[in-house]
C-alpha positions in Angstrom: -96.0 25.9 -252.4 -95.8 27.4 -249.1 -96.4 24.8 -246.2 -98.5 25.8 -243.2 -96.0 27.2 -240.4 -96.6 25.4 -237.3 -97.8 28.3 -235.1 -100.7 28.5 -237.9 -101.7 24.9 -236.7 -101.3 25.4 -232.9 -103.2 28.8 -232.8 -106.8 29.0 -231.4 -108.3 29.7 -235.0 -110.2 26.8 -236.3 -109.3 24.8 -239.3 -111.7 26.9 -241.9 -110.4 29.8 -240.7 -106.9 28.6 -241.2 -107.3 27.1 -244.5 -108.9 30.4 -245.8 -106.0 32.6 -244.4 -103.6 30.1 -246.6 -105.6 30.7 -249.7 -107.5 27.5 -249.9 -111.3 27.1 -250.6 -111.8 24.7 -248.1 -110.8 22.8 -245.5 -111.0 19.6 -247.7 -108.5 20.9 -250.2 -106.4 22.0 -247.5 -106.2 18.7 -246.2 -105.8 17.0 -249.3 -102.2 19.2 -249.8 -101.4 18.6 -246.2 -101.7 14.9 -246.4 -99.5 14.6 -249.6 -97.0 17.0 -247.5 -97.4 15.5 -243.8 -98.6 11.9 -244.6 -102.0 13.0 -242.2 -105.0 15.5 -242.2 -104.6 18.7 -240.6 -107.4 17.8 -238.3 -105.3 14.9 -237.1 -102.4 17.2 -236.3 -104.1 19.5 -235.0 -105.9 17.7 -232.4 -102.0 16.3 -231.6 -101.0 19.9 -231.2 -104.0 20.8 -229.1 -103.6 17.5 -226.7 
């Protein structure tokens, strides 16, 4: 499985768009995988990058 590149999450797209572009059926399914890899959900990570 390929991890989401950092530039994907730091872009101005929303998490739904990022999930779809990376082959996930939903943001929820992306968050599950993201949490397993990074230990936090994508929206928390996304908020940290944007602040």
